N, C-alpha and C positions, 0 to 999 in steps of 0.2 A: 504493500500500500504506500510505503514511503517513496518508492520509486515513481509511482503514478503521481503522487503529490508533487514531487520534485520536478518532474517533466511538465506538469500543469503550471507550476510556478514559472518555469522557464518560458513557457508559451505566453503567459500573461505578461512577463517582463518584456518580451518581444513586442507585444501589442502597445505597451506604454513607452517603449524606447523612443519613439518619435515625439511623443508629447513631452517627455521630460529630458529630451535632448542628450541621450547617451547611446544612440544607435551606433556610433563609431567604435564603441567598446563592446558591442553586443556579441560579436563573433567570438572573442576570447571567453566571454561569460558563458556562452552556449557550450563551448568545448570543456570548460572547467565544470560546468553543471553536468554534462554527460559523463565525464570522468567520475564525478561524485555519485551519479546514479549507478554506474557500474560497481563502484565500491559498496554502495548500499545493497545492491542486488546480491553481491558475493557474501555480504554479512548475513544474509538469510540462510546461507548454506549450513551454518552452525546454529543449532537450537540451544535451548536452555541448559541441556546437559553437556554441551560442548562436543557432542558426538555427531559425526556426519551420518545422516540417515541414508540407508541403502537406497539406491535408485531402482534396483530390481530385487526381487526376492529370489531369483534364480530358479532352481528346479525343485519341485516338491512332488514326490511319488511319480517321478518320470514325466511330469507335465510342466510346461513353462508357466510361470506366474506373471500375469500382466499387472502393471502398476495400476492403482486405483485412480479414480477421476481426480482426486485431490492429492495424489501421490502419497497416500497413507498418512503422512504427517506433514506439518508445516504451520506457518502462521496463517490462521484463518480469520476472515473478516465477515462476520454476520452471515456465514454460509453462502456468501456470494463470490468471494475470491479466496484462494488458498495458495500461498507461496511454499511449494515443496521443492525438492531437488530438481525435477525436470523444469519447473518454472524458472529456477535460478539459472540453469544452463542455457535455456533458450533466451531468457532475458539478457544475459551477458552477451550472447551472440548477436542479438538484435541491437543492443546498445553499442557494442564494439563496432559493429558494421556501420551504425549511424555516425559514430565518432570519425571513422575513416571516411565516410561519405561526406561529412562536412569539410574535411581537409581537401578532398577531391573537388568539391563543388563551391569553393569560395568565390569563384568568378560569377556564379549564379546569383550571388547576393550583392553584386556591385551596383545595381540600379537603386539609387538613393530613394526613389519614389515608392518602391515596392519591397525593398529588402526586409524590412521589419515584418511585413505581412507574410513573406515566404518563411522566415524563421518560425513565426508563430504556427503556421499551418503544418510545417514539418514536425514541430514538437507535439502538437495535438495528435497528429497521425501516429507518432510514437506512443502516445498514451493508449490509443486504441490497440496498437500492436502488443503492448505489455499486458493489457487486459486479456487478450486472447491467449496469453501464456499461462494464465492463472485462474480463469473463470471456473466456477463450480455450479453455475446456475445458467439456465438458458437465456434469461433476460440479459445477463452480462455478456453472453456470447453475441447477442444481437447488438447491444450497445458498443461492444468492442469493434465489431465489423463496421458499423456506421461511423464511429469516431475515426477509424482508420481510413475509411473510404471517402467521406465528404471532403476533407482537405485535398485529397488527391484528384478529385474531380476538378477542383479549382486549379491546382498546380499543373495538371496536364494541359490546361488551356492558358497558362500564364504567359506564353509567348503570343501576345494578343495580335501582333501584326502578321503572324504566320497562319495562313488558312489551314495548314495541316494540324497545327496545334489546336485551333478552334474545333476542327473536326474530331480530333482525338478526344477532347474534353466532352463534346456532345455525345459521341458514341459511348464513351466510358460511363457517362452519367446515365444515359438511357438504359443501357444493358445492365449496369450495376444496380439500377433501381428494380429492374425485373428480377435480378438475382436475389436482392434483399426481400422482394415479395415472396419468392419461393422459400427462402429461409424462414421468414416469419410464418408463412402458412404451415411449413413443416413443424415448427415449434408449437404452433397451435394444435395440430393433430396429436403430437406427442403429449401435450398437456391434457388434451381431451381424453386420452386413453389412460394415462398414468395418474392424472390429478396433481401433478407436481412439475415444477421447473427445475428442481434440484437434481443434479446428475446422479448422485448416489441413490436417491429414491427411485429414479427412473430405472437404474440398473437392478435394484431390488425387485421392482415391478416385473421386469423381464424374467428374472430368475425364478420368481414365485408364481408366475401366471403364464407359463409357456403355452399351455393348451387353450387358454381363454383370451389370449391377446387379440384384440380386434384387428381386422385387416388394415384399417386406416392408420394404425400405429406404424405399420411397415411403410405405408405411403408417406408418412411423416419423415421416416428415416431417409427415404429417397429424396424428398424435397429438400431436406437439410443438406444432404450430400450435394445436390445440384448447386445450392447457394454457395457452399464452401468451395466446390470444384471450380466455380467461376472465378473466385478470388485467386485460386491457385493457377488459373489458366490451363486447366487440363482438358484434353479433347473428350467430347465434342463441344465443350464450353469455352473454347479458346479463340473464337473468331475475332473477338475484340482486340486481342493482344498485339498482333503485328501492326495494325493501324495506329493503336494508341501508343505503343512503344516508339514507332517511327515518328509520329507527329508531336509527341510531348518533348519538352526540352530534355536534352540528353542526361543531365543530372537527375531529373525526375524519372526518366526511364531506368537509370541505375538504381534508384531508390525502390521502384516497384519491382525490379528484377531480384532484389536482395531482401530488403526488410519486409516488404509485403508478402513475398513468397514464403519466407520463414514463418511469419505470423500466421499465414493461412494453413500451412502444414501443421503447426502446433495446435490450431483450433480443431483440425481433423483428428489429430492424435488424442486430444483430451476427450473426444467423444467415442471414437472407434477403437482406439488402442488402449482402452481402459475398461473398467467394470460397467460403464454406462451402456454401451451397445455391444460389448463383446459377447454377451449372452445370446445375441441375435446374429452371430457371425455367419451361421449357415445361410442366412438370407442375403446379407450385404457383401460378403467376401467374393462370391462369384460375380456380382455386379461390378464391384470395384476392380476385380481382376481384369475383366473385359475393358473397362475404361483405362486401366493402367497400360495394357498392351497397346490399345489404340493411341494413347498419348505418346508412348515411346516411338511408335512407327510414324505417326503424323508429324511429330515435332522434328525428328531427325530427317525424314525424307524431304519435307518442305524446306527445312533450313538449307539442305544441300543444293536446292535450286535457286537460292537467293544470291543477288549480286550486291545488295545493299546491306551493309554490316549491321545497322541497327535492326533491320528486319530479320537478318540472320540470327542475331542474338535473341530476338523475340522468340523465334521458333526454337532456338536452342534452349531457352528457359522453359519452354513447353516440354521438351524432352527431359530436362532435369526434374520437372514436376512429375513426370512419369516414374523416374527413379525414386523420388520421395514417396510416391503412392505405392511403389513396389514394396517398400519397407512396411507400410501400413497393412497391405494385403497379406504379407507374410504372417502377421499376427503371432510372432514368437517372442520369447522373453527378452531378447536384446534388440528388437526392431527399433524401438524408440532411441536407444543409444546409437545405433547405426545412423538413424536419421539426424541426430544431433551432430555427429561427425560430418555427415554429408552437407548439412546446411552451413556449417562453419567453412568447409573446404570450398563449396560453391560460392559463398558470399565473398570470400577473400579473392578468389579467382576473378569474379565478376567486377569487383572494385578495381582491380588492376587493369582489366580489359577496358573498362569504361574510362579510366583515367587517361589511357593512351588515346582512345577514341575522341575524347573531349579535345585534346590537344591537336589531333589531326584535323578535326572539323573546324577548329578555331583558325587554323592556319591555311587550310586548303579550301574550306567551305563545302566540303563534300564528305559523305559517309559511304561512298562506294568502295569496293575492294581495291579499285585502281588507285585510290588515294593513298594506299599503303605501299604502293610500288617503290622499291628502293629505300625503304625506311632503314634497312640494315646499314646503309651507308650514310644516310642523312641524319640519323640519330641512333647509334648502336645501342645505347642504354635502353631507350624506349623499345627498340625491336627485341632485344634480349629479354627484357622483363615481360613483354607481351607474349613472347614465345613460351616462357615459363607458365604464364597464366593460362594460355591456350592448351598447353600440355596437360595442365591440371583439369581443365574443363573437359578435355577429351578422355581423361582417365589413364594417362600414360605414366608409368613409374619413372623416377621415384617421387612423384609429386603427391600432394594431399588428395587430389582427385582420384588417383588410382585406388588408394585404400578406401576412399569414400564409396566408390562403386563396388569394390570388393566386399565390403561389409554388408552393403545392401543386397548384393547377389547371394551372399552366404545366408543372410536372413531368409531370403526368398526360398532357397533350396532347403534350408532347415524346416521351413514351414510347409514344404511339399509342393511348391509352385515352380517346378523345374521348367515348365514351358514358358513361364514369364521370365525366368532367368535367362533362357536361351534368346528370347526376344530382346531382352536388355543388352546382352552381349552383342548380338547382330546389329542392333541399332547404334551401339557405341562405335562399331566399325564405320558406320555411315558418318557419325559425328567426327571421327578422326579425319575423314575426307574434307568436310567443309571447314574445319578449324585449320587444316593444313593449306587450304586455299589462301588464307591470310598470310601464313608463314611463307609460302612460296612467293607471294607477291612482295613481301618485305625483302627477301634475300635473292631472288632469282629473276625479278622483272625490273626493267629499266623505268625510272620515274619519268613522268611527263614534265615535271618541274624539278630542276636541279637544285633549287634553293633548299638550305638546311631547315630541318624542323627543330625548333627550340622548345625547351620545357623549363618551367621555373623550378627553383630549388625545393619548394614545398612538394611539388608533384614528384620530383626526383626521389626525395626521401620516402614518400608514400609508396612508390614503385619498389624501392629497395626493401622496405619493411614488409610489404605484401609478398614479395618474392622469397624473402627469408622465411616467412611464416609458411608459405606453400611447401618449401623444402623441409622445414622443421616438422610439419605435420606428416609429410610423406616419409621421412626417415624415422620419426618417433610418434607413430599414431596413438600410442598408449597415453600420450599427454592428455587426451580427452577421454579415451575409452577406459582409462584406469580410474577415473573419477567415479566413486561409488562402486557397488558390487556388480559384477557381470559374469555370466556363466560361460567362461572361455572354453570349457570342454565342449559346449554345444556348438561354438563357432568352428571348432576343429572337425566336427562331423562332416561338414560340407567342403572343407578346404581342398581335399583331393579332387572332388568333383568340379569345383570352380576352376582350379588350375588346369584340369583336363579340358574343360570347355574353352578356356583361353588359348590353350595350345592348339 
């Protein structure tokens, strides 16, 4: 709760910065505030007894134990929010990504007439994202989605002189409103059947009323799933993403691709990878499995056909959404931990990629692949760091992205979804193709313009830091996976199968 309050205060400070004439120091205030929010989030990891609460309960009687909706223990607030270990991990990832995003996007706040509004909208969107990591009540789920979404509708169209930006905001708002309607209708049906908005109560209702659950309860699950999959940009609810990502200002595209995607998958985890809907897994797992396979195929195949880098990254983010859903579909004891690692690796790789893209677009005015031609000679540091980031996004060792995909595929095979794991591996091969299109352009194609590409020291430092983190997580993946308890013996069950498939 303290994290939410701190972010809200930062948002309010941004609103009053213009009135009280301190907007010139607002940027460092925001960075310090985010660092404080990260520290507060980490402080929730240790509870009154000073003992770190296990994230997973491991194996009991040969069965994987799924964490509860509120993660068993944690700081609870009126049965609406609960900060347990999973909330802390995802909150730290979201806030750390936001911190790096502000460093990347400083130029986005240079317009004196609108910069305070932009700061405020981003901070309020972060409030919604944090709510989605810790909600224990359906009403808070809806509020979190809306608090996250409404600022982004505005920010997507903040480049007012650009028709593409206006189109992206309009499309995002209209389709987002429909998605919210589906979500709210689904919540209504769940409440009508169970008589409660509380996640634990709904889970108890499923477990004690298996034979008497009305059919509209299952319709409610599907409607909620549609609303959440829209935010995740999973197929077939992804059609808004390419146009919105391309038309929105590039920093906002980066925010949606990282923070929003992480928040969306956490919202899904807290419902489907918990005691809330896990009792009805025989109903929703096959549905989500089909959606996952479709998302993996559509995202990668369409990305391979793109020549515009922003659109390519939009379809690429759809494919990564498929991998995140693969972890949910697996429904095994370490699925959520694998998703934690994946969101961290994906967010870091995306921040580095968008940092380079922002500089390329600023100096060439284009986001086509041809604008990257010869970057290896025009700016070797940018080209090298972008190569590292693309290697990670493609899942090539020894980067973080390799282990991210490895753990997700291991979870899928442990959960008995070998066919989805095969689709994931084959689609990753397609991903390597389109990521290497950019790498080939940087090192093997002649530039149309011989002028050098410059980059400020702030972005240089950001690229170096993200590159180090990518390699660090790739060489020492246990940095995240060792946090809390995890059934490593279960991971080893599918290790041989995964390596065989990769071979």
